C-alpha positions as CSV (number, residue, x, y, z in Angstrom):
1,M,-38.9,-19.2,-19.5
2,D,-40.6,-16.2,-21.8
3,K,-42.0,-13.0,-20.8
4,P,-45.5,-13.0,-18.6
5,L,-48.7,-12.5,-20.8
6,K,-52.2,-12.1,-19.3
7,I,-55.2,-14.0,-19.8
8,V,-58.3,-13.3,-19.3
9,F,-61.0,-16.2,-18.5
10,D,-64.9,-16.6,-16.9
11,F,-64.9,-18.3,-14.9
12,N,-68.2,-20.6,-13.2
13,L,-69.0,-20.3,-9.4
14,D,-69.8,-24.5,-7.6
15,G,-71.6,-25.5,-11.4
16,S,-74.3,-22.8,-11.3
17,A,-75.4,-20.0,-13.4
18,R,-73.7,-17.7,-11.6
19,V,-70.4,-16.5,-13.1
20,I,-67.2,-14.3,-12.6
21,Q,-64.0,-13.1,-14.9
22,L,-60.6,-13.6,-14.0
23,E,-57.2,-12.8,-14.9
24,A,-53.7,-13.8,-14.2
25,V,-50.4,-13.5,-15.4
26,V,-49.3,-16.3,-17.4
27,V,-45.2,-17.5,-18.5
28,L,-44.8,-20.7,-20.9
29,H,-41.0,-22.8,-18.9
30,H,-39.5,-24.2,-22.5
31,S,-37.4,-26.7,-21.2
32,A,-40.7,-28.9,-20.6
33,P,-43.3,-27.0,-22.1
34,H,-45.3,-25.7,-19.2
35,Y,-47.9,-22.5,-19.0
36,R,-47.3,-21.4,-15.0
37,V,-50.1,-19.8,-14.1
38,S,-49.9,-17.0,-11.4
39,R,-51.9,-13.3,-9.9
40,I,-55.7,-14.9,-10.8
41,S,-58.1,-12.5,-9.5
42,R,-61.0,-10.7,-10.2
43,Q,-60.4,-8.4,-13.9
44,G,-60.8,-5.2,-13.6
45,H,-60.5,-5.0,-9.3
46,I,-58.0,-2.7,-8.3
47,N,-56.9,-3.9,-5.5
48,Y,-55.0,-7.2,-5.9
49,T,-56.8,-9.9,-4.3
50,E,-55.3,-13.4,-5.3
51,L,-58.4,-15.1,-4.8
52,L,-56.4,-19.1,-6.7
53,P,-53.1,-20.5,-6.2
54,E,-51.3,-21.1,-8.5
55,V,-51.1,-23.2,-10.8
56,D,-48.4,-24.8,-13.8
57,L,-50.7,-26.6,-16.6
58,K,-49.2,-27.7,-19.8
59,C,-51.5,-28.8,-23.1
60,V,-50.9,-32.2,-24.1
61,L,-52.2,-34.6,-27.7
62,A,-55.1,-36.7,-26.5
63,D,-58.1,-38.2,-29.2
64,G,-56.9,-36.6,-32.6
65,G,-56.5,-33.3,-30.1
66,H,-55.5,-31.8,-27.2
67,K,-56.5,-31.5,-23.7
68,W,-55.0,-29.1,-20.8
69,V,-53.9,-31.0,-18.0
70,H,-52.4,-29.9,-14.4
71,T,-48.6,-30.8,-13.8
72,D,-48.4,-32.0,-10.8
73,S,-51.7,-34.7,-11.0
74,G,-51.6,-34.8,-14.4
75,K,-55.8,-34.5,-14.6
76,E,-58.2,-32.3,-16.3
77,T,-60.3,-30.0,-14.8
78,Y,-62.9,-27.6,-15.1
79,L,-60.0,-24.8,-13.6
80,S,-57.6,-26.0,-16.7
81,N,-59.7,-26.5,-19.7
82,V,-60.3,-22.6,-18.9
83,I,-57.3,-21.2,-18.7
84,G,-56.5,-23.4,-21.0
85,K,-59.1,-22.3,-23.7
86,A,-57.6,-18.4,-22.7
87,I,-53.9,-19.7,-23.0
88,E,-55.1,-21.1,-26.9
89,K,-55.8,-17.0,-27.5
90,L,-52.8,-15.8,-27.0
91,P,-50.5,-15.3,-30.2
92,G,-48.8,-18.3,-30.5
93,A,-50.6,-21.8,-31.5
94,P,-49.9,-23.9,-27.4
95,K,-46.9,-25.7,-27.2
96,I,-47.9,-29.2,-26.5
97,A,-45.5,-31.6,-23.9
98,R,-45.6,-35.3,-23.3
99,E,-48.0,-36.7,-20.9
100,S,-44.3,-37.7,-18.9
101,E,-42.5,-34.7,-19.4
102,D,-41.1,-33.3,-15.2
103,P,-41.9,-29.3,-15.0
104,D,-39.8,-29.1,-12.4
105,E,-36.7,-29.1,-14.5
106,D,-36.2,-25.9,-15.4
107,V,-38.0,-24.6,-12.5
């Protein structure tokens, strides 16, 4: 497991033009490469209020590129995409997982 890193990402509200900036803490788990994303809250707010529950995401190869999916469902969502793009901005390339890897192996 790596040390926690902070990310910032834009989150679109209900498909409208309204966008808020969120921040979260990300930790890479290595044995089955996936990212645990927690403490998702409004960026820059002094009173920390968690807006979304913790999520586990992994980066998988798909159609010559990669996509970000939830580890439990294997599904790509708007949330997995925006968080994944923020993770890609962190130092080092994102760790690629196989579709069938179980993220609970190292928890």
